[in-house]
PDB file as gemmi writes it, atoms N, CA and C in Angstrom:
CRYST1    1.000    1.000    1.000  90.00  90.00  90.00 P 1                      
ATOM      1  N   MET A   1      15.265 -10.667  11.337  1.00  0.00           N  
ATOM      2  CA  MET A   1      14.874 -11.645   9.985  1.00  0.00           C  
ATOM      3  C   MET A   1      16.451 -12.040   9.421  1.00  0.00           C  
ATOM      4  N   ASN A   2      16.950 -12.999   9.235  1.00  0.00           N  
ATOM      5  CA  ASN A   2      18.168 -13.332   8.648  1.00  0.00           C  
ATOM      6  C   ASN A   2      17.992 -13.734   7.322  1.00  0.00           C  
ATOM      7  N   LEU A   3      18.857 -13.434   6.238  1.00  0.00           N  
ATOM      8  CA  LEU A   3      18.718 -13.317   4.686  1.00  0.00           C  
ATOM      9  C   LEU A   3      18.894 -14.631   4.484  1.00  0.00           C  
ATOM     10  N   LYS A   4      19.549 -15.536   5.469  1.00  0.00           N  
ATOM     11  CA  LYS A   4      19.998 -16.978   5.290  1.00  0.00           C  
ATOM     12  C   LYS A   4      18.701 -17.493   5.067  1.00  0.00           C  
ATOM     13  N   ASN A   5      17.495 -17.496   5.618  1.00  0.00           N  
ATOM     14  CA  ASN A   5      16.171 -18.143   6.227  1.00  0.00           C  
ATOM     15  C   ASN A   5      15.387 -17.468   4.824  1.00  0.00           C  
ATOM     16  N   TRP A   6      15.717 -17.029   3.851  1.00  0.00           N  
ATOM     17  CA  TRP A   6      14.953 -15.900   2.743  1.00  0.00           C  
ATOM     18  C   TRP A   6      14.131 -17.240   2.140  1.00  0.00           C  
ATOM     19  N   SER A   7      12.733 -17.170   1.351  1.00  0.00           N  
ATOM     20  CA  SER A   7      12.207 -18.378   0.935  1.00  0.00           C  
ATOM     21  C   SER A   7      11.693 -17.640  -0.188  1.00  0.00           C  
ATOM     22  N   LYS A   8      11.314 -18.401  -1.157  1.00  0.00           N  
ATOM     23  CA  LYS A   8      10.030 -17.580  -2.092  1.00  0.00           C  
ATOM     24  C   LYS A   8       9.010 -17.108  -1.462  1.00  0.00           C  
ATOM     25  N   LEU A   9       8.315 -17.652  -0.541  1.00  0.00           N  
ATOM     26  CA  LEU A   9       7.058 -17.045  -0.144  1.00  0.00           C  
ATOM     27  C   LEU A   9       7.081 -15.288   0.545  1.00  0.00           C  
ATOM     28  N   HIS A  10       8.951 -15.762   0.670  1.00  0.00           N  
ATOM     29  CA  HIS A  10       8.974 -13.805   1.580  1.00  0.00           C  
ATOM     30  C   HIS A  10       9.158 -13.203   0.275  1.00  0.00           C  
ATOM     31  N   THR A  11       9.585 -13.253  -1.186  1.00  0.00           N  
ATOM     32  CA  THR A  11       9.969 -13.010  -2.106  1.00  0.00           C  
ATOM     33  C   THR A  11       8.258 -12.776  -2.654  1.00  0.00           C  
ATOM     34  N   TYR A  12       7.559 -13.745  -2.704  1.00  0.00           N  
ATOM     35  CA  TYR A  12       6.180 -13.674  -2.912  1.00  0.00           C  
ATOM     36  C   TYR A  12       5.046 -12.074  -2.268  1.00  0.00           C  
ATOM     37  N   GLY A  13       5.255 -12.662  -0.848  1.00  0.00           N  
ATOM     38  CA  GLY A  13       4.831 -11.354  -0.060  1.00  0.00           C  
ATOM     39  C   GLY A  13       5.467  -9.654  -0.360  1.00  0.00           C  
ATOM     40  N   LEU A  14       6.528 -10.083  -0.797  1.00  0.00           N  
ATOM     41  CA  LEU A  14       7.221  -8.936  -0.883  1.00  0.00           C  
ATOM     42  C   LEU A  14       6.591  -8.016  -2.081  1.00  0.00           C  
ATOM     43  N   ILE A  15       6.386  -9.013  -2.865  1.00  0.00           N  
ATOM     44  CA  ILE A  15       5.437  -8.353  -4.226  1.00  0.00           C  
ATOM     45  C   ILE A  15       4.541  -7.672  -4.587  1.00  0.00           C  
ATOM     46  N   VAL A  16       3.573  -8.908  -3.688  1.00  0.00           N  
ATOM     47  CA  VAL A  16       2.356  -8.371  -3.251  1.00  0.00           C  
ATOM     48  C   VAL A  16       2.443  -7.215  -2.477  1.00  0.00           C  
ATOM     49  N   GLY A  17       3.108  -7.359  -1.369  1.00  0.00           N  
ATOM     50  CA  GLY A  17       3.310  -6.078  -0.829  1.00  0.00           C  
ATOM     51  C   GLY A  17       3.470  -4.570  -1.161  1.00  0.00           C  
ATOM     52  N   ILE A  18       4.127  -4.783  -2.405  1.00  0.00           N  
ATOM     53  CA  ILE A  18       4.586  -3.935  -3.562  1.00  0.00           C  
ATOM     54  C   ILE A  18       3.702  -3.360  -4.147  1.00  0.00           C  
ATOM     55  N   ILE A  19       2.769  -3.857  -4.801  1.00  0.00           N  
ATOM     56  CA  ILE A  19       2.147  -4.202  -5.929  1.00  0.00           C  
ATOM     57  C   ILE A  19       0.369  -3.748  -5.949  1.00  0.00           C  
ATOM     58  N   LEU A  20      -0.006  -4.319  -4.302  1.00  0.00           N  
ATOM     59  CA  LEU A  20      -1.421  -4.134  -4.287  1.00  0.00           C  
ATOM     60  C   LEU A  20      -1.527  -2.649  -4.068  1.00  0.00           C  
ATOM     61  N   PRO A  21      -0.774  -1.919  -3.100  1.00  0.00           N  
ATOM     62  CA  PRO A  21      -0.771  -0.409  -3.018  1.00  0.00           C  
ATOM     63  C   PRO A  21      -1.055   0.301  -4.309  1.00  0.00           C  
ATOM     64  N   LEU A  22       0.012  -0.193  -4.935  1.00  0.00           N  
ATOM     65  CA  LEU A  22      -0.435   0.663  -6.658  1.00  0.00           C  
ATOM     66  C   LEU A  22      -1.726   0.600  -7.086  1.00  0.00           C  
ATOM     67  N   VAL A  23      -2.000  -0.836  -7.216  1.00  0.00           N  
ATOM     68  CA  VAL A  23      -3.480  -1.151  -7.471  1.00  0.00           C  
ATOM     69  C   VAL A  23      -4.707  -0.493  -6.610  1.00  0.00           C  
ATOM     70  N   MET A  24      -4.374  -0.491  -5.259  1.00  0.00           N  
ATOM     71  CA  MET A  24      -5.340   0.022  -4.718  1.00  0.00           C  
ATOM     72  C   MET A  24      -5.466   2.152  -4.543  1.00  0.00           C  
ATOM     73  N   VAL A  25      -4.431   2.727  -5.127  1.00  0.00           N  
ATOM     74  CA  VAL A  25      -4.614   3.988  -5.668  1.00  0.00           C  
ATOM     75  C   VAL A  25      -5.920   4.280  -6.111  1.00  0.00           C  
ATOM     76  N   PRO A  26      -5.948   3.631  -7.182  1.00  0.00           N  
ATOM     77  CA  PRO A  26      -7.086   4.137  -8.039  1.00  0.00           C  
ATOM     78  C   PRO A  26      -8.287   3.822  -7.275  1.00  0.00           C  
ATOM     79  N   VAL A  27      -8.278   2.691  -6.754  1.00  0.00           N  
ATOM     80  CA  VAL A  27      -9.729   1.984  -6.095  1.00  0.00           C  
ATOM     81  C   VAL A  27     -10.130   2.940  -5.102  1.00  0.00           C  
ATOM     82  N   VAL A  28      -8.759   3.431  -4.363  1.00  0.00           N  
ATOM     83  CA  VAL A  28      -8.857   4.300  -3.248  1.00  0.00           C  
ATOM     84  C   VAL A  28     -10.147   5.661  -3.449  1.00  0.00           C  
ATOM     85  N   MET A  29      -9.144   6.381  -4.713  1.00  0.00           N  
ATOM     86  CA  MET A  29      -9.332   7.575  -5.688  1.00  0.00           C  
ATOM     87  C   MET A  29     -11.104   7.340  -5.738  1.00  0.00           C  
ATOM     88  N   LEU A  30     -11.394   6.186  -6.538  1.00  0.00           N  
ATOM     89  CA  LEU A  30     -12.853   5.682  -6.829  1.00  0.00           C  
ATOM     90  C   LEU A  30     -13.654   5.810  -5.960  1.00  0.00           C  
ATOM     91  N   ILE A  31     -13.775   5.605  -4.608  1.00  0.00           N  
ATOM     92  CA  ILE A  31     -14.720   5.306  -3.733  1.00  0.00           C  
ATOM     93  C   ILE A  31     -14.954   6.619  -3.214  1.00  0.00           C  
ATOM     94  N   LEU A  32     -13.455   7.495  -2.959  1.00  0.00           N  
ATOM     95  CA  LEU A  32     -13.388   8.918  -2.594  1.00  0.00           C  
ATOM     96  C   LEU A  32     -14.471   9.343  -3.337  1.00  0.00           C  
ATOM     97  N   SER A  33     -14.386   9.307  -4.751  1.00  0.00           N  
ATOM     98  CA  SER A  33     -15.214  10.090  -5.457  1.00  0.00           C  
ATOM     99  C   SER A  33     -16.584  10.021  -5.631  1.00  0.00           C  
ATOM    100  N   TRP A  34     -16.804   8.913  -5.177  1.00  0.00           N  
ATOM    101  CA  TRP A  34     -18.310   8.285  -5.352  1.00  0.00           C  
ATOM    102  C   TRP A  34     -18.540   8.714  -3.832  1.00  0.00           C  
ATOM    103  N   VAL A  35     -17.863   8.748  -2.529  1.00  0.00           N  
ATOM    104  CA  VAL A  35     -18.703   9.436  -1.318  1.00  0.00           C  
ATOM    105  C   VAL A  35     -18.445  10.695  -1.363  1.00  0.00           C  
ATOM    106  N   GLN A  36     -17.535  11.595  -2.030  1.00  0.00           N  
ATOM    107  CA  GLN A  36     -17.693  13.178  -1.903  1.00  0.00           C  
ATOM    108  C   GLN A  36     -18.675  13.654  -2.888  1.00  0.00           C  
ATOM    109  N   ASN A  37     -19.066  13.069  -3.767  1.00  0.00           N  
ATOM    110  CA  ASN A  37     -19.580  13.563  -5.098  1.00  0.00           C  
ATOM    111  C   ASN A  37     -18.873  14.469  -5.640  1.00  0.00           C  
ATOM    112  N   TYR A  38     -17.421  13.774  -5.922  1.00  0.00           N  
ATOM    113  CA  TYR A  38     -16.719  14.705  -6.968  1.00  0.00           C  
ATOM    114  C   TYR A  38     -16.532  13.971  -7.946  1.00  0.00           C  
ATOM    115  N   SER A  39     -15.756  14.299  -8.855  1.00  0.00           N  
ATOM    116  CA  SER A  39     -15.693  13.683 -10.093  1.00  0.00           C  
ATOM    117  C   SER A  39     -13.663  12.914 -10.132  1.00  0.00           C  
ATOM    118  N   PHE A  40     -13.858  11.200 -10.581  1.00  0.00           N  
ATOM    119  CA  PHE A  40     -12.697  10.840 -10.579  1.00  0.00           C  
ATOM    120  C   PHE A  40     -11.465  12.180 -11.227  1.00  0.00           C  
ATOM    121  N   ALA A  41     -11.906  12.815 -11.899  1.00  0.00           N  
ATOM    122  CA  ALA A  41     -10.487  13.539 -12.646  1.00  0.00           C  
ATOM    123  C   ALA A  41     -10.426  14.425 -11.891  1.00  0.00           C  
ATOM    124  N   ARG A  42     -11.220  14.983 -10.925  1.00  0.00           N  
ATOM    125  CA  ARG A  42     -10.775  16.291 -10.019  1.00  0.00           C  
ATOM    126  C   ARG A  42     -10.249  15.563  -9.001  1.00  0.00           C  
ATOM    127  N   ILE A  43     -10.080  14.820  -8.342  1.00  0.00           N  
ATOM    128  CA  ILE A  43      -9.153  13.780  -7.070  1.00  0.00           C  
ATOM    129  C   ILE A  43      -8.207  13.242  -8.043  1.00  0.00           C  
ATOM    130  N   TRP A  44      -8.324  12.523  -9.154  1.00  0.00           N  
ATOM    131  CA  TRP A  44      -6.801  12.394 -10.236  1.00  0.00           C  
ATOM    132  C   TRP A  44      -6.076  13.720 -10.055  1.00  0.00           C  
ATOM    133  N   TYR A  45      -6.448  14.808 -10.285  1.00  0.00           N  
ATOM    134  CA  TYR A  45      -5.503  16.237 -10.306  1.00  0.00           C  
ATOM    135  C   TYR A  45      -5.423  16.791  -9.314  1.00  0.00           C  
ATOM    136  N   GLU A  46      -5.986  16.691  -8.024  1.00  0.00           N  
ATOM    137  CA  GLU A  46      -6.071  16.618  -6.884  1.00  0.00           C  
ATOM    138  C   GLU A  46      -4.250  15.862  -6.595  1.00  0.00           C  
ATOM    139  N   PHE A  47      -4.399  14.349  -6.728  1.00  0.00           N  
ATOM    140  CA  PHE A  47      -3.438  13.755  -6.489  1.00  0.00           C  
ATOM    141  C   PHE A  47      -2.265  13.871  -7.031  1.00  0.00           C  
ATOM    142  N   LYS A  48      -2.101  14.378  -8.593  1.00  0.00           N  
ATOM    143  CA  LYS A  48      -1.296  14.408  -9.284  1.00  0.00           C  
ATOM    144  C   LYS A  48      -0.221  15.942  -8.568  1.00  0.00           C  
ATOM    145  N   ASN A  49      -1.355  17.205  -7.973  1.00  0.00           N  
ATOM    146  CA  ASN A  49      -0.899  18.363  -8.053  1.00  0.00           C  
ATOM    147  C   ASN A  49      -0.312  18.466  -6.376  1.00  0.00           C  
ATOM    148  N   SER A  50      -0.868  18.220  -5.524  1.00  0.00           N  
ATOM    149  CA  SER A  50      -1.002  18.236  -4.132  1.00  0.00           C  
ATOM    150  C   SER A  50      -0.225  16.681  -3.151  1.00  0.00           C  
ATOM    151  N   GLN A  51       0.845  17.527  -2.974  1.00  0.00           N  
ATOM    152  CA  GLN A  51       1.282  15.983  -2.073  1.00  0.00           C  
ATOM    153  C   GLN A  51       0.871  15.770  -0.938  1.00  0.00           C  
ATOM    154  N   ASN A  52      -0.090  16.817  -0.009  1.00  0.00           N  
ATOM    155  CA  ASN A  52      -0.381  16.394   1.022  1.00  0.00           C  
ATOM    156  C   ASN A  52      -1.567  15.462   0.321  1.00  0.00           C  
ATOM    157  N   THR A  53      -2.324  15.277  -0.850  1.00  0.00           N  
ATOM    158  CA  THR A  53      -3.465  14.378  -0.797  1.00  0.00           C  
ATOM    159  C   THR A  53      -2.954  13.546  -1.416  1.00  0.00           C  
ATOM    160  N   MET A  54      -1.449  13.267  -1.840  1.00  0.00           N  
ATOM    161  CA  MET A  54      -0.854  12.161  -2.473  1.00  0.00           C  
ATOM    162  C   MET A  54      -0.530  11.344  -1.750  1.00  0.00           C  
ATOM    163  N   SER A  55      -0.086  11.854   0.094  1.00  0.00           N  
ATOM    164  CA  SER A  55       0.831  11.014   0.935  1.00  0.00           C  
ATOM    165  C   SER A  55      -0.662  10.260   1.621  1.00  0.00           C  
ATOM    166  N   LYS A  56      -1.854  11.274   1.775  1.00  0.00           N  
ATOM    167  CA  LYS A  56      -3.401  10.304   2.341  1.00  0.00           C  
ATOM    168  C   LYS A  56      -3.686   9.473   1.598  1.00  0.00           C  
ATOM    169  N   LEU A  57      -3.590   9.263   0.289  1.00  0.00           N  
ATOM    170  CA  LEU A  57      -4.053   8.762  -1.005  1.00  0.00           C  
ATOM    171  C   LEU A  57      -3.358   6.928  -0.569  1.00  0.00           C  
ATOM    172  N   VAL A  58      -2.136   7.437  -0.756  1.00  0.00           N  
ATOM    173  CA  VAL A  58      -0.884   6.638  -0.639  1.00  0.00           C  
ATOM    174  C   VAL A  58      -0.921   5.815   0.624  1.00  0.00           C  
ATOM    175  N   THR A  59      -0.997   6.306   1.828  1.00  0.00           N  
ATOM    176  CA  THR A  59      -1.170   6.067   2.843  1.00  0.00           C  
ATOM    177  C   THR A  59      -2.477   5.114   3.221  1.00  0.00           C  
ATOM    178  N   LEU A  60      -3.582   5.687   2.951  1.00  0.00           N  
ATOM    179  CA  LEU A  60      -4.835   4.474   2.409  1.00  0.00           C  
ATOM    180  C   LEU A  60      -4.743   3.103   1.747  1.00  0.00           C  
ATOM    181  N   ALA A  61      -4.119   3.521   0.736  1.00  0.00           N  
ATOM    182  CA  ALA A  61      -3.438   2.478  -0.222  1.00  0.00           C  
ATOM    183  C   ALA A  61      -2.772   1.605   0.272  1.00  0.00           C  
ATOM    184  N   VAL A  62      -1.960   1.717   0.927  1.00  0.00           N  
ATOM    185  CA  VAL A  62      -0.871   0.631   2.087  1.00  0.00           C  
ATOM    186  C   VAL A  62      -1.452  -0.013   2.644  1.00  0.00           C  
ATOM    187  N   LEU A  63      -2.725   0.595   3.547  1.00  0.00           N  
ATOM    188  CA  LEU A  63      -3.174  -0.048   4.965  1.00  0.00           C  
ATOM    189  C   LEU A  63      -3.985  -1.243   3.938  1.00  0.00           C  
ATOM    190  N   ALA A  64      -4.250  -1.469   2.529  1.00  0.00           N  
ATOM    191  CA  ALA A  64      -4.890  -2.899   1.951  1.00  0.00           C  
ATOM    192  C   ALA A  64      -3.992  -3.819   2.457  1.00  0.00           C  
ATOM    193  N   ASN A  65      -2.512  -3.481   2.683  1.00  0.00           N  
ATOM    194  CA  ASN A  65      -1.882  -4.672   2.819  1.00  0.00           C  
ATOM    195  C   ASN A  65      -2.181  -5.057   4.012  1.00  0.00           C  
ATOM    196  N   LEU A  66      -2.568  -4.301   4.967  1.00  0.00           N  
ATOM    197  CA  LEU A  66      -3.062  -5.152   6.448  1.00  0.00           C  
ATOM    198  C   LEU A  66      -3.851  -6.136   6.616  1.00  0.00           C  
ATOM    199  N   GLY A  67      -5.179  -5.894   5.964  1.00  0.00           N  
ATOM    200  CA  GLY A  67      -5.897  -7.658   5.154  1.00  0.00           C  
ATOM    201  C   GLY A  67      -5.279  -8.473   4.728  1.00  0.00           C  
ATOM    202  N   VAL A  68      -4.987  -8.048   3.960  1.00  0.00           N  
ATOM    203  CA  VAL A  68      -3.498  -9.521   3.123  1.00  0.00           C  
ATOM    204  C   VAL A  68      -2.829  -9.907   4.258  1.00  0.00           C  
ATOM    205  N   PHE A  69      -2.132  -9.144   5.099  1.00  0.00           N  
ATOM    206  CA  PHE A  69      -1.261  -9.757   5.990  1.00  0.00           C  
ATOM    207  C   PHE A  69      -2.342 -10.318   7.164  1.00  0.00           C  
ATOM    208  N   TYR A  70      -3.172  -9.803   7.217  1.00  0.00           N  
ATOM    209  CA  TYR A  70      -4.114 -10.896   8.663  1.00  0.00           C  
ATOM    210  C   TYR A  70      -4.659 -12.195   7.660  1.00  0.00           C  
ATOM    211  N   ILE A  71      -4.872 -12.031   6.753  1.00  0.00           N  
ATOM    212  CA  ILE A  71      -5.367 -13.351   5.611  1.00  0.00           C  
ATOM    213  C   ILE A  71      -3.974 -14.379   6.198  1.00  0.00           C  
ATOM    214  N   PHE A  72      -2.668 -13.763   5.814  1.00  0.00           N  
ATOM    215  CA  PHE A  72      -1.791 -14.844   5.886  1.00  0.00           C  
ATOM    216  C   PHE A  72      -1.266 -15.449   6.959  1.00  0.00           C  
ATOM    217  N   LEU A  73      -1.821 -14.552   7.818  1.00  0.00           N  
ATOM    218  CA  LEU A  73      -1.414 -15.237   9.605  1.00  0.00           C  
ATOM    219  C   LEU A  73      -2.419 -16.004   9.994  1.00  0.00           C  
ATOM    220  N   ASN A  74      -3.621 -15.470   9.650  1.00  0.00           N  
ATOM    221  CA  ASN A  74      -4.369 -16.652  10.204  1.00  0.00           C  
ATOM    222  C   ASN A  74      -3.877 -18.085   9.574  1.00  0.00           C  
ATOM    223  N   LYS A  75      -3.655 -17.986   8.449  1.00  0.00           N  
ATOM    224  CA  LYS A  75      -3.068 -19.204   7.796  1.00  0.00           C  
ATOM    225  C   LYS A  75      -1.756 -20.095   7.778  1.00  0.00           C  
ATOM    226  N   GLU A  76      -1.294 -18.888   8.967  1.00  0.00           N  
ATOM    227  CA  GLU A  76      -0.153 -19.536   9.393  1.00  0.00           C  
ATOM    228  C   GLU A  76       1.160 -19.557   8.228  1.00  0.00           C  
ATOM    229  N   LYS A  77       1.128 -18.691   7.678  1.00  0.00           N  
ATOM    230  CA  LYS A  77       2.152 -18.420   6.518  1.00  0.00           C  
ATOM    231  C   LYS A  77       2.942 -17.341   6.613  1.00  0.00           C  
ATOM    232  N   TYR A  78       3.257 -17.245   7.723  1.00  0.00           N  
ATOM    233  CA  TYR A  78       4.343 -16.787   8.280  1.00  0.00           C  
ATOM    234  C   TYR A  78       5.480 -16.153   7.463  1.00  0.00           C  
ATOM    235  N   ASN A  79       5.854 -16.652   6.745  1.00  0.00           N  
ATOM    236  CA  ASN A  79       6.569 -16.449   5.347  1.00  0.00           C  
ATOM    237  C   ASN A  79       6.478 -15.375   4.507  1.00  0.00           C  
ATOM    238  N   PHE A  80       5.084 -15.318   4.207  1.00  0.00           N  
ATOM    239  CA  PHE A  80       4.411 -14.576   3.215  1.00  0.00           C  
ATOM    240  C   PHE A  80       3.743 -13.290   3.822  1.00  0.00           C  
ATOM    241  N   ALA A  81       3.493 -13.511   4.813  1.00  0.00           N  
ATOM    242  CA  ALA A  81       3.121 -12.186   5.934  1.00  0.00           C  
ATOM    243  C   ALA A  81       4.066 -11.426   5.876  1.00  0.00           C  
ATOM    244  N   MET A  82       5.271 -11.834   6.253  1.00  0.00           N  
ATOM    245  CA  MET A  82       6.273 -10.882   7.018  1.00  0.00           C  
ATOM    246  C   MET A  82       6.866 -10.119   5.542  1.00  0.00           C  
ATOM    247  N   GLY A  83       6.980 -10.930   4.335  1.00  0.00           N  
ATOM    248  CA  GLY A  83       7.069 -10.307   3.128  1.00  0.00           C  
ATOM    249  C   GLY A  83       6.385  -8.974   2.799  1.00  0.00           C  
ATOM    250  N   ILE A  84       4.909  -9.364   3.047  1.00  0.00           N  
ATOM    251  CA  ILE A  84       4.081  -8.261   2.968  1.00  0.00           C  
ATOM    252  C   ILE A  84       4.363  -6.831   3.973  1.00  0.00           C  
ATOM    253  N   ILE A  85       4.440  -7.481   4.746  1.00  0.00           N  
ATOM    254  CA  ILE A  85       5.172  -5.979   5.660  1.00  0.00           C  
ATOM    255  C   ILE A  85       6.696  -5.463   5.518  1.00  0.00           C  
ATOM    256  N   LEU A  86       7.273  -6.032   4.808  1.00  0.00           N  
ATOM    257  CA  LEU A  86       8.618  -5.372   4.151  1.00  0.00           C  
ATOM    258  C   LEU A  86       8.571  -4.774   2.989  1.00  0.00           C  
ATOM    259  N   GLY A  87       7.159  -5.542   2.530  1.00  0.00           N  
ATOM    260  CA  GLY A  87       6.788  -4.555   1.005  1.00  0.00           C  
ATOM    261  C   GLY A  87       5.934  -3.313   1.554  1.00  0.00           C  
ATOM    262  N   SER A  88       5.192  -3.278   2.937  1.00  0.00           N  
ATOM    263  CA  SER A  88       4.595  -1.689   3.307  1.00  0.00           C  
ATOM    264  C   SER A  88       5.612  -0.969   3.702  1.00  0.00           C  
ATOM    265  N   ILE A  89       6.779  -1.650   4.693  1.00  0.00           N  
ATOM    266  CA  ILE A  89       7.504  -0.550   4.998  1.00  0.00           C  
ATOM    267  C   ILE A  89       8.346  -0.021   4.434  1.00  0.00           C  
ATOM    268  N   LEU A  90       8.390  -0.442   3.061  1.00  0.00           N  
ATOM    269  CA  LEU A  90       9.384   0.050   1.282  1.00  0.00           C  
ATOM    270  C   LEU A  90       8.584   1.712   1.269  1.00  0.00           C  
ATOM    271  N   TYR A  91       7.194   1.829   1.649  1.00  0.00           N  
ATOM    272  CA  TYR A  91       6.659   2.731   1.186  1.00  0.00           C  
ATOM    273  C   TYR A  91       6.625   3.832   2.217  1.00  0.00           C  
ATOM    274  N   LEU A  92       7.202   3.686   3.530  1.00  0.00           N  
ATOM    275  CA  LEU A  92       7.428   4.360   4.143  1.00  0.00           C  
ATOM    276  C   LEU A  92       8.500   5.780   3.857  1.00  0.00           C  
ATOM    277  N   PRO A  93       9.406   5.500   3.352  1.00  0.00           N  
ATOM    278  CA  PRO A  93      10.248   6.750   2.937  1.00  0.00           C  
ATOM    279  C   PRO A  93       9.399   7.339   2.011  1.00  0.00           C  
ATOM    280  N   LEU A  94       8.704   6.981   1.263  1.00  0.00           N  
ATOM    281  CA  LEU A  94       7.738   7.718   0.342  1.00  0.00           C  
ATOM    282  C   LEU A  94       6.789   8.461   0.942  1.00  0.00           C  
ATOM    283  N   ILE A  95       6.305   7.964   1.735  1.00  0.00           N  
ATOM    284  CA  ILE A  95       5.120   8.696   2.906  1.00  0.00           C  
ATOM    285  C   ILE A  95       5.924   9.694   3.341  1.00  0.00           C  
ATOM    286  N   VAL A  96       7.267   9.696   4.367  1.00  0.00           N  
ATOM    287  CA  VAL A  96       7.503  10.765   4.593  1.00  0.00           C  
ATOM    288  C   VAL A  96       8.471  11.493   4.052  1.00  0.00           C  
ATOM    289  N   TYR A  97       8.879  11.442   3.170  1.00  0.00           N  
ATOM    290  CA  TYR A  97       9.134  12.577   1.825  1.00  0.00           C  
ATOM    291  C   TYR A  97       7.781  13.425   1.889  1.00  0.00           C  
ATOM    292  N   LEU A  98       6.793  12.773   1.417  1.00  0.00           N  
ATOM    293  CA  LEU A  98       5.114  13.501   0.691  1.00  0.00           C  
ATOM    294  C   LEU A  98       4.740  14.477   1.894  1.00  0.00           C  
ATOM    295  N   ILE A  99       4.833  13.831   3.012  1.00  0.00           N  
ATOM    296  CA  ILE A  99       4.407  14.478   4.443  1.00  0.00           C  
ATOM    297  C   ILE A  99       5.413  15.837   4.569  1.00  0.00           C  
ATOM    298  N   PHE A 100       6.665  15.567   4.675  1.00  0.00           N  
ATOM    299  CA  PHE A 100       7.679  16.755   5.495  1.00  0.00           C  
ATOM    300  C   PHE A 100       8.233  17.125   4.447  1.00  0.00           C  
ATOM    301  N   PHE A 101       8.397  17.111   2.958  1.00  0.00           N  
ATOM    302  CA  PHE A 101       8.946  17.528   2.424  1.00  0.00           C  
ATOM    303  C   PHE A 101       7.924  18.315   1.085  1.00  0.00           C  
TER     304      PHE A 101                                                      
END                                                                             
């Protein structure tokens, strides 16, 4: 990708790619609390205090971008879809840090 070709759709996709996982982390935690019959507070405590749990939940939340990416890819909004992928890639250093350090 060339920065000369950067458009507003790239920026909008990047913003969605960054914000959607932040919104999805509590949703993933809520779903896990229902499935595992734990309280939300317990999963939140594990999220805050365990890097292993945090890395797993953030990874699951970033996967939500895949659905949005697929939707805009089918609508042939390639610039928006590329922005979503770039937003997802920005979470990679955090996930690697949480897993290995």
